[in-house]
ZAMARGU-4260 file (C-alpha; in steps of 0.2 Angstrom, whole numbers, plus 5000, padded with zeros to 4 digits):
<rodrens>
0) 5000/5000/5000 | 5006/5017/4996 | 5009/5027/5012 | 5002/5044/5012 | 5013/5057/5004
5) 5024/5044/4996 | 5025/5058/4983 | 5029/5076/4988 | 5015/5088/4985 | 5019/5099/4970
10) 5006/5108/4959 | 5012/5101/4942 | 5022/5085/4946 | 5021/5068/4954 | 5039/5065/4960
15) 5047/5050/4968 | 5062/5055/4977 | 5068/5037/4981 | 5065/5020/4975 | 5053/5010/4987
20) 5052/4992/4981 | 5037/4989/4993 | 5026/5000/4982 | 5034/4997/4965 | 5018/4990/4957
25) 5008/5004/4963 | 5020/5017/4957 | 5020/5008/4940 | 5002/5012/4938 | 5004/5030/4945
30) 5018/5033/4932 | 5010/5025/4918 | 5009/5034/4901 | 4996/5032/4888 | 4986/5041/4875
35) 4970/5031/4873 | 4978/5020/4860 | 4995/5014/4867 | 4998/5012/4886 | 5015/5009/4895
40) 5015/5005/4913 | 5029/5014/4923 | 5041/5000/4924 | 5059/5003/4926 | 5069/5004/4910
45) 5079/4989/4914 | 5063/4978/4917 | 5068/4971/4933 | 5063/4972/4947 | 5045/4974/4943
50) 5028/4973/4951 | 5018/4970/4936 | 5025/4972/4918 | 5013/4980/4906 | 5011/4987/4889
55) 4993/4988/4881 | 4984/4993/4865 | 4966/4998/4867 | 4954/4984/4863 | 4968/4971/4860
60) 4962/4956/4869 | 4962/4937/4870 | 4947/4926/4873 | 4946/4914/4887 | 4932/4902/4893
65) 4920/4908/4907 | 4919/4895/4920 | 4902/4890/4928 | 4897/4878/4942 | 4880/4877/4934
70) 4877/4884/4916 | 4861/4894/4912 | 4852/4900/4897 | 4859/4916/4890 | 4875/4915/4901
75) 4890/4922/4891 | 4902/4908/4886 | 4918/4917/4884 | 4927/4932/4891 | 4939/4945/4884
80) 4955/4949/4893 | 4967/4963/4889 | 4984/4956/4883 | 5001/4962/4888 | 5008/4966/4871
85) 5025/4967/4865 | 5036/4976/4878 | 5046/4990/4870 | 5051/4999/4886 | 5066/4987/4890
90) 5083/4995/4889 | 5096/4985/4899 | 5113/4991/4903 | 5129/4983/4908 | 5143/4993/4915
95) 5160/4983/4913 | 5150/4967/4913 | 5139/4971/4928 | 5121/4972/4924 | 5113/4988/4930
100) 5100/4982/4943 | 5094/4993/4958 | 5094/4978/4970 | 5113/4976/4968 | 5128/4988/4970
105) 5123/5005/4978 | 5109/5016/4973 | 5116/5033/4977 | 5101/5043/4970 | 5085/5038/4962
110) 5071/5050/4956 | 5056/5049/4945 | 5045/5063/4939 | 5029/5063/4930 | 5027/5080/4923
115) 5009/5084/4920 | 5012/5099/4908 | 5026/5091/4898 | 5017/5073/4897 | 5034/5064/4901
120) 5041/5053/4914 | 5059/5057/4918 | 5071/5046/4928 | 5087/5051/4936 | 5099/5038/4943
125) 5116/5038/4951 | 5122/5020/4953 | 5138/5012/4959 | 5141/4995/4953 | 5147/4980/4964
130) 5164/4983/4956 | 5164/5001/4961 | 5160/5009/4944 | 5149/5024/4945 | 5137/5030/4932
135) 5123/5043/4930 | 5108/5038/4920 | 5094/5049/4914 | 5079/5043/4904 | 5064/5052/4898
140) 5049/5043/4891 | 5033/5049/4882 | 5018/5042/4874 | 5013/5054/4860 | 4996/5063/4860
145) 5000/5070/4843 | 5006/5053/4834 | 4994/5040/4842 | 5005/5025/4837 | 5021/5032/4844
150) 5031/5031/4860 | 5049/5036/4863 | 5062/5035/4876 | 5078/5046/4877 | 5091/5036/4887
155) 5108/5044/4892 | 5122/5037/4902 | 5139/5045/4908 | 5153/5039/4919 | 5156/5049/4935
160) 5175/5048/4938 | 5182/5033/4929 | 5182/5026/4911 | 5169/5012/4909 | 5164/5000/4895
165) 5145/5001/4892 | 5133/4988/4883 | 5116/4995/4881 | 5103/4982/4875 | 5086/4989/4869
170) 5073/4976/4866 | 5056/4971/4860 | 5049/4956/4870 | 5033/4947/4867 | 5025/4934/4879
175) 5033/4941/4895 | 5031/4930/4910 | 5018/4938/4922 | 5016/4936/4941 | 5002/4926/4948
180) 4987/4937/4953 | 4977/4936/4969 | 4960/4927/4970 | 4950/4944/4968 | 4937/4946/4955
185) 4943/4963/4952 | 4960/4958/4945 | 4964/4951/4928 | 4965/4933/4923 | 4983/4928/4918
190) 4985/4922/4901 | 5001/4912/4897 | 5009/4916/4881 | 4994/4923/4872 | 5004/4929/4856
195) 5009/4918/4842 | 5024/4924/4831 | 5020/4927/4813 | 5035/4938/4806 | 5051/4947/4812
200) 5061/4960/4803 | 5079/4966/4807 | 5088/4982/4801 | 5104/4990/4808 | 5096/5001/4821
205) 5080/4992/4825 | 5067/4978/4821 | 5049/4973/4820 | 5039/4959/4827 | 5022/4953/4821
210) 5011/4942/4832 | 4993/4936/4832 | 4982/4931/4847 | 4978/4912/4847 | 4959/4913/4850
215) 4953/4930/4846 | 4964/4931/4830 | 4970/4949/4832 | 4986/4954/4824 | 4999/4965/4832
220) 5014/4974/4825 | 5028/4982/4835 | 5043/4991/4829 | 5058/5000/4836 | 5071/5011/4829
225) 5086/5020/4837 | 5096/5036/4835 | 5113/5034/4844 | 5124/5048/4848 | 5141/5043/4856
230) 5160/5044/4853 | 5169/5036/4839 | 5169/5017/4839 | 5151/5016/4845 | 5145/5000/4838
235) 5126/4996/4834 | 5119/4979/4830 | 5102/4971/4829 | 5096/4953/4830 | 5078/4946/4831
240) 5069/4929/4835 | 5051/4924/4836 | 5047/4933/4853 | 5061/4946/4854 | 5072/4958/4845
245) 5087/4967/4852 | 5097/4981/4847 | 5114/4982/4855 | 5125/4997/4858 | 5143/4995/4863
250) 5154/5010/4868 | 5168/5015/4879 | 5166/5031/4889 | 5178/5042/4898 | 5172/5055/4911
255) 5165/5070/4902 | 5158/5059/4888 | 5140/5053/4886 | 5130/5041/4876 | 5113/5046/4871
260) 5101/5034/4863 | 5083/5039/4857 | 5072/5024/4855 | 5056/5026/4844 | 5042/5013/4847
265) 5027/5011/4836 | 5012/5000/4838 | 4997/4994/4828 | 4984/4981/4828 | 4970/4975/4817
270) 4957/4960/4816 | 4956/4962/4797 | 4972/4969/4790 | 4985/4958/4782 | 5003/4956/4789
275) 5010/4967/4775 | 4997/4981/4778 | 5001/4981/4797 | 5020/4980/4794 | 5019/4995/4783
280) 5007/5004/4795 | 5020/5003/4810 | 5034/5007/4798 | 5026/5022/4792 | 5023/5028/4810
285) 5041/5025/4814 | 5046/5036/4799 | 5034/5049/4806 | 5042/5048/4823 | 5060/5049/4816
290) 5055/5064/4805 | 5049/5074/4820 | 5064/5068/4830 | 5065/5067/4849 | 5065/5086/4851
295) 5050/5088/4840 | 5040/5074/4849 | 5043/5083/4865 | 5038/5100/4858 | 5022/5093/4851
300) 5018/5085/4867 | 5020/5101/4877 | 5010/5111/4864 | 4996/5098/4865 | 4995/5099/4884
305) 4997/5118/4884 | 4980/5118/4875 | 4972/5105/4886 | 4977/5114/4902 | 4972/5131/4896
310) 4954/5124/4893 | 4953/5111/4907 | 4964/5116/4922 | 4956/5117/4939 | 4964/5128/4952
315) 4961/5124/4971 | 4968/5136/4984 | 4970/5130/5002 | 4972/5112/4999 | 4988/5109/4989
320) 4987/5090/4990 | 4970/5090/4982 | 4977/5103/4969 | 4990/5091/4964 | 4978/5076/4964
325) 4965/5084/4953 | 4978/5088/4940 | 4985/5071/4941 | 4967/5064/4939 | 4963/5075/4924
330) 4980/5070/4916 | 4975/5051/4918 | 4958/5054/4911 | 4965/5063/4896 | 4977/5048/4894
335) 4963/5036/4894 | 4953/5044/4881 | 4962/5057/4871 | 4966/5046/4856 | 4955/5031/4859
340) 4946/5036/4843 | 4931/5025/4842 | 4937/5013/4855 | 4932/5011/4873 | 4938/5019/4888
345) 4942/5006/4901 | 4940/5006/4920 | 4959/5006/4922 | 4962/5016/4906 | 4978/5008/4899
350) 4988/5008/4915 | 4985/4990/4921 | 4976/4974/4918 | 4963/4977/4932 | 4946/4970/4928
355) 4953/4962/4913 | 4954/4979/4904 | 4935/4980/4903 | 4924/4995/4901 | 4909/4997/4912
360) 4896/5010/4915 | 4910/5020/4924 | 4914/5027/4907 | 4898/5035/4903 | 4893/5041/4921
365) 4910/5047/4927 | 4923/5049/4913 | 4913/5056/4899 | 4905/5070/4909 | 4922/5077/4912
370) 4927/5075/4894 | 4911/5082/4888 | 4915/5099/4896 | 4934/5098/4893 | 4938/5087/4877
375) 4921/5084/4869 | 4929/5076/4853 | 4934/5062/4864 | 4916/5059/4870 | 4910/5058/4852
380) 4923/5044/4849 | 4918/5035/4864 | 4900/5035/4860 | 4903/5030/4842 | 4911/5015/4849
385) 4895/5011/4858 | 4886/5014/4842 | 4897/5002/4833 | 4892/4988/4846 | 4874/4991/4843
390) 4871/4975/4833 | 4879/4964/4847 | 4868/4973/4860 | 4852/4970/4850 | 4857/4951/4849
395) 4860/4951/4868 | 4842/4959/4870 | 4835/4945/4859 | 4843/4932/4869 | 4835/4939/4884
400) 4818/4940/4876 | 4818/4959/4875 | 4817/4972/4862 | 4830/4986/4859 | 4848/4985/4864
405) 4855/4977/4880 | 4872/4984/4882 | 4885/4973/4891 | 4889/4976/4910 | 4908/4973/4906
410) 4916/4971/4889 | 4931/4975/4877 | 4923/4972/4860 | 4905/4973/4864 | 4901/4956/4870
415) 4895/4953/4888 | 4910/4946/4898 | 4902/4945/4915 | 4900/4928/4922 | 4890/4934/4937
420) 4873/4938/4930 | 4866/4947/4946 | 4878/4961/4943 | 4880/4958/4924 | 4865/4954/4915
425) 4854/4962/4928 | 4863/4979/4928 | 4852/4986/4914 | 4855/5004/4920 | 4870/5005/4908
430) 4858/5008/4894 | 4851/5023/4902 | 4869/5029/4907 | 4874/5028/4888 | 4858/5037/4883
435) 4862/5051/4896 | 4880/5053/4890 | 4872/5056/4872 | 4860/5068/4879 | 4873/5077/4889
440) 4885/5078/4874 | 4872/5085/4862 | 4866/5098/4875 | 4884/5104/4878 | 4890/5104/4860
445) 4875/5107/4850 | 4881/5094/4838 | 4865/5090/4829 | 4874/5080/4816 | 4881/5068/4829
450) 4863/5066/4836 | 4856/5062/4819 | 4869/5050/4814 | 4874/5041/4830 | 4864/5048/4845
455) 4847/5045/4839 | 4849/5026/4836 | 4857/5024/4853 | 4842/5033/4861 | 4829/5024/4852
460) 4836/5006/4855 | 4839/5010/4874 | 4821/5017/4875 | 4814/5001/4867 | 4823/4991/4880
465) 4815/5000/4894 | 4798/4999/4886 | 4801/4980/4884 | 4809/4977/4901 | 4796/4987/4911
470) 4777/4985/4913 | 4762/4994/4919 | 4753/4987/4935 | 4734/4987/4937 | 4735/5005/4944
475) 4744/5011/4928 | 4761/5014/4937 | 4776/5008/4926 | 4788/4997/4935 | 4806/4990/4931
480) 4808/4974/4941 | 4822/4962/4944 | 4837/4973/4940 | 4853/4979/4949 | 4857/4997/4951
485) 4874/5005/4954 | 4874/4997/4972 | 4880/4979/4969 | 4876/4974/4986 | 4858/4976/4982
490) 4855/4965/4967 | 4841/4959/4957 | 4827/4970/4965 | 4812/4979/4959 | 4810/4997/4955
495) 4828/5003/4959 | 4826/5022/4960 | 4842/5026/4950 | 4837/5014/4936 | 4819/5020/4935
500) 4823/5039/4935 | 4837/5037/4922 | 4826/5026/4911 | 4813/5039/4913 | 4825/5052/4906
505) 4831/5040/4893 | 4813/5037/4887 | 4809/5056/4886 | 4826/5060/4877 | 4822/5047/4864
510) 4805/5054/4861 | 4811/5072/4859 | 4826/5066/4848 | 4813/5057/4837 | 4803/5073/4835
515) 4819/5083/4830 | 4824/5070/4817 | 4808/5062/4811 | 4815/5056/4794 | 4829/5046/4802
520) 4817/5040/4815 | 4806/5033/4802 | 4820/5023/4794 | 4823/5016/4812 | 4805/5010/4812
525) 4799/5022/4825 | 4781/5028/4824 | 4769/5040/4834 | 4762/5025/4843 | 4779/5020/4849
530) 4785/5037/4855 | 4768/5039/4864 | 4771/5023/4873 | 4788/5029/4879 | 4781/5045/4885
535) 4767/5036/4894 | 4780/5024/4903 | 4790/5039/4908 | 4775/5049/4914 | 4769/5034/4925
540) 4786/5029/4931 | 4785/5022/4948 | 4797/5029/4961 | 4796/5021/4978 | 4795/5032/4994
545) 4794/5027/5012 | 4781/5038/5020 | 4784/5033/5038 | 4803/5037/5037 | 4802/5051/5024
550) 4815/5044/5013 | 4816/5035/4996 | 4821/5016/4997 | 4834/5013/4984 | 4824/4998/4979
555) 4806/4994/4983 | 4806/4988/5001 | 4824/4992/5005 | 4820/5002/5021 | 4812/4987/5029
560) 4827/4975/5026 | 4837/4970/5041 | 4851/4982/5046 | 4869/4976/5044 | 4879/4974/5060
565) 4892/4986/5057 | 4898/4986/5075 | 4903/4967/5073 | 4912/4970/5056 | 4930/4973/5060
570) 4941/4983/5048 | 4950/4968/5040 | 4933/4962/5034 | 4931/4975/5021 | 4928/4975/5006
575) 4913/4965/5011 | 4912/4956/4995 | 4928/4947/4998 | 4923/4942/5016 | 4904/4939/5016
580) 4892/4929/5005 | 4882/4939/4992 | 4866/4931/4999 | 4869/4940/5016 | 4873/4957/5007
585) 4858/4956/4996 | 4846/4955/5010 | 4853/4968/5022 | 4853/4987/5022 | 4871/4989/5017
590) 4877/4999/5002 | 4893/4996/4992 | 4892/5013/4983 | 4881/5028/4981 | 4865/5022/4972
595) 4850/5032/4978 | 4863/5046/4982 | 4869/5046/4964 | 4851/5047/4958 | 4849/5063/4968
600) 4865/5070/4958 | 4861/5065/4940 | 4842/5066/4942 | 4841/5080/4955 | 4827/5088/4946
605) 4816/5073/4953 | 4819/5077/4971 | 4815/5091/4983 | 4828/5099/4993 | 4821/5092/5009
610) 4820/5074/5001 | 4838/5076/4997 | 4843/5081/5014 | 4834/5067/5022 | 4839/5054/5010
615) 4858/5059/5011 | 4858/5057/5030 | 4849/5040/5029 | 4861/5032/5016 | 4877/5039/5024
620) 4874/5028/5039 | 4873/5013/5027 | 4886/5016/5014 | 4903/5007/5016 | 4912/5013/5000
625) 4919/4997/4995 | 4919/5004/4978 | 4930/5018/4972 | 4915/5026/4963 | 4906/5031/4978
630) 4916/5045/4986 | 4914/5058/4973 | 4895/5056/4972 | 4894/5057/4991 | 4905/5073/4990
635) 4892/5081/4977 | 4877/5078/4988 | 4886/5083/5004 | 4890/5100/4996 | 4872/5101/4990
640) 4864/5097/5006 | 4875/5110/5016 | 4888/5098/5023 | 4903/5107/5015 | 4917/5100/5026
645) 4911/5082/5023 | 4911/5086/5004 | 4929/5092/5006 | 4933/5075/5015 | 4925/5065/5001
650) 4933/5075/4988 | 4950/5071/4996 | 4946/5053/4995 | 4941/5053/4977 | 4956/5063/4972
655) 4969/5053/4982 | 4962/5036/4977 | 4978/5031/4968 | 4991/5043/4975 | 4987/5036/4992
660) 4982/5019/4986 | 4966/5020/4997 | 4958/5004/4991 | 4975/4995/4991 | 4973/4989/4973
665) 4981/5003/4963 | 4994/4990/4957 | 4982/4984/4945 | 4980/5001/4937 | 4973/5018/4942
670) 4955/5021/4945 | 4950/5032/4930 | 4932/5035/4936 | 4937/5040/4953 | 4950/5052/4946
675) 4937/5059/4935 | 4926/5060/4951 | 4938/5072/4959 | 4934/5085/4945 | 4915/5080/4947
680) 4917/5083/4966 | 4924/5100/4963 | 4914/5106/4948 | 4897/5098/4952 | 4900/5098/4971
685) 4908/5114/4977 | 4904/5123/4961 | 4886/5116/4961 | 4885/5114/4942 | 4870/5105/4935
690) 4863/5103/4917 | 4846/5095/4920 | 4836/5104/4908 | 4849/5108/4895 | 4855/5124/4903
695) 4869/5127/4915 | 4866/5131/4933 | 4878/5134/4947 | 4876/5135/4966 | 4894/5137/4972
700) 4899/5136/4990 | 4916/5133/4998 | 4922/5123/5013 | 4932/5132/5026 | 4949/5127/5020
705) 4947/5130/5002 | 4949/5149/4999 | 4947/5149/4980 | 4941/5137/4966 | 4943/5140/4947
710) 4937/5129/4933 | 4932/5130/4915 | 4918/5122/4905 | 4916/5121/4886 | 4898/5125/4881
715) 4893/5126/4862 | 4912/5129/4858 | 4913/5143/4871 | 4923/5142/4886 | 4916/5148/4903
720) 4928/5151/4917 | 4920/5151/4934 | 4930/5159/4948 | 4923/5155/4966 | 4928/5164/4982
725) 4921/5162/4999 | 4908/5176/4996 | 4907/5179/4978 | 4909/5171/4961 | 4914/5177/4944
730) 4907/5170/4927 | 4918/5175/4912 | 4916/5169/4894 | 4930/5166/4882 | 4931/5160/4863
735) 4917/5171/4857 | 4914/5187/4848 | 4905/5203/4855 | 4888/5196/4852 | 4891/5179/4861
740) 4880/5177/4876 | 4877/5163/4888 | 4862/5161/4899 | 4864/5152/4915 | 4857/5151/4933
745) 4866/5156/4948 | 4858/5150/4964 | 4842/5150/4955 | 4844/5168/4948 | 4844/5170/4929
750) 4861/5177/4923 | 4868/5183/4906 | 4887/5182/4903 | 4895/5190/4887 | 4914/5190/4882
755) 4915/5208/4886 | 4906/5208/4902 | 4910/5195/4916 | 4898/5194/4929 | 4902/5194/4948
760) 4888/5189/4960 | 4887/5186/4979 | 4885/5169/4985 | 4870/5168/4997 | 4872/5161/5014
765) 4869/5143/5016 | 4853/5137/5025 | 4856/5127/5041 | 4862/5110/5036 | 4859/5101/5053
770) 4871/5090/5062 | 4884/5081/5051 | 4878/5064/5046 | 4886/5048/5053 | 4895/5035/5043
775) 4896/5016/5048 | 4909/5014/5061 | 4927/5015/5054 | 4920/5020/5036 | 4921/5039/5038
780) 4932/5048/5025 | 4949/5055/5031 | 4946/5073/5037 | 4953/5086/5026 | 4950/5101/5038
785) 4960/5092/5052 | 4976/5089/5042 | 4984/5106/5045 | 4996/5114/5033 | 5004/5103/5020
</rodrens>
């Protein structure tokens, strides 16, 4: 587990000032570099020691059978697991025949720095070999945002005080041996040697390997090339075999001399393209990288990130630890989706094999909202990927005797990969989550062409699912029974409030989109009778309410379930899913992650302020946060219901999920949704941003320790900057002309903002919030206000 403050608090860097082998696997995730297409874990250049080797390509997977003690009709037969692709990070070094290995000799200095503005991982080492030779090593690694197939490493060595003979071995290695994983359903299945060699190519300063997965039939090509700058008699050779290629550099250096090697890596994969086509693709990408050169790639990376931070940065004054963490989170969200380009954004991005590399509802509900208001083009690509899997979702619905599209609970390619149907098949709310992402993107961008070409069909097919899945009772109320909502500890229940309210919005959004695009809707077979049925179902949607307690049960009857005995649950028995039978969890009032509370965030227009306050207190006592998805949502509702210090506490937990390894599983990859959740907790929580009716509204308030909060939102191509201080807020508009206007609401007041006229308004005093709500024993978030100065 990463101990708190393993990395010094800096505004724009994550720095490791020494090498702690006990947290090596976690640091590999934290220091991972990716662009949405290629991902490289932050392994040491020399490859060993390692916690978990990893290099990944988005959606490159192998099939594996799903085991069942008892099979059932409609159960998925095979799963998809992300593959550790050909490793191009490896650069081994021998100093006068002594292999450079941090476990031997003497490590005099070791520092790694993830630069969030440069988009690079830099490493500086001072090492004394067992024989007494001293060298300084500096490596800088990047995965290019501007050239999606390209990664590069600049590797430099110099002797300290005596001449040395150096051998540098730069490699491509396929089918690396991976360590065994724990028996935890959240980690990946280990596949032994999933890649089958097809072709190898050798040239003087590099090589190329082509492999194919044995079952899924996906073809992968990886190439490397080198630029070597050293003294005379520097010798470069390359050799290649089925599963590895190696370029060797031999040189003798005197003090004052230096060897500099730039390694260019390019990757590509396809399920359809031939070996020659893929070979030429990565060869072309390699030529492009050489043309830019190392300095060009570094410059392009910095310029790309300058534009990103100009549009997306969040400034937090008063909590420097959260300031660092929210930028770290935004950087990883960008890495997960920037160049995914019609492929999914997985729960771990491309930073580790956790959850087998699968994409869940996390993407649409946590990651895409952030990208919608910061990098909307990435959202369009992610939703195009969902649209590309529509036929598979329709097939799945037919298997389940339903109409429309039933999207998978977890997947890579679009097939259902969950072998546990109560959380998988029954988690139908993912359809409404996808529909809500479509609705939000179109509202925020005004991209009607996307809505017509892509969004409309997604909305229609998900609406058809709800009309097929639900039913009217004899009183005319519409019910959705036998489903699992966001809380996986309350599975296969009737009338989950989150699911019902999100389905309601889905049905209405589909009907409205059909009205806007009637010709395209006619081609999809939608008629007036069908849209009337959607509106009728939405209008009569049943939402459970406990009149006696004055709260909403998260599912029908939840408030009468037996209470969980929290006092008898010791800290080492969390997470509950690894220590208690699901049967016991399903029949008790215990909540894994925010469910009803999330409904109050995303469908806040369906609750009164009083209902939100009572519901929040009720569910705080029962939510254990065994999921990393919970803290950010609890932060949002804590802020809305006036518990600002608690909102700050939950914000800290979401933001520091990986930098502090709060759930003790960062080794398997960062929690992209929680990192996105830090932005949500700041913008939707402390900033009070909502978009329920297609208009932006804000109700900002700050906790005592945060003195200022600044953030930006993209809205119809215009950039709105919001600057919140304890007693006032300023709304300023950029990227428009003199006539550009933006209508918004501030604490319920109508406000017009223009590019020439920023608006500064007072923040009204918060109404009394009542005593702080209690959490289950031992499950309260760490207090931010009690930490003192950092």
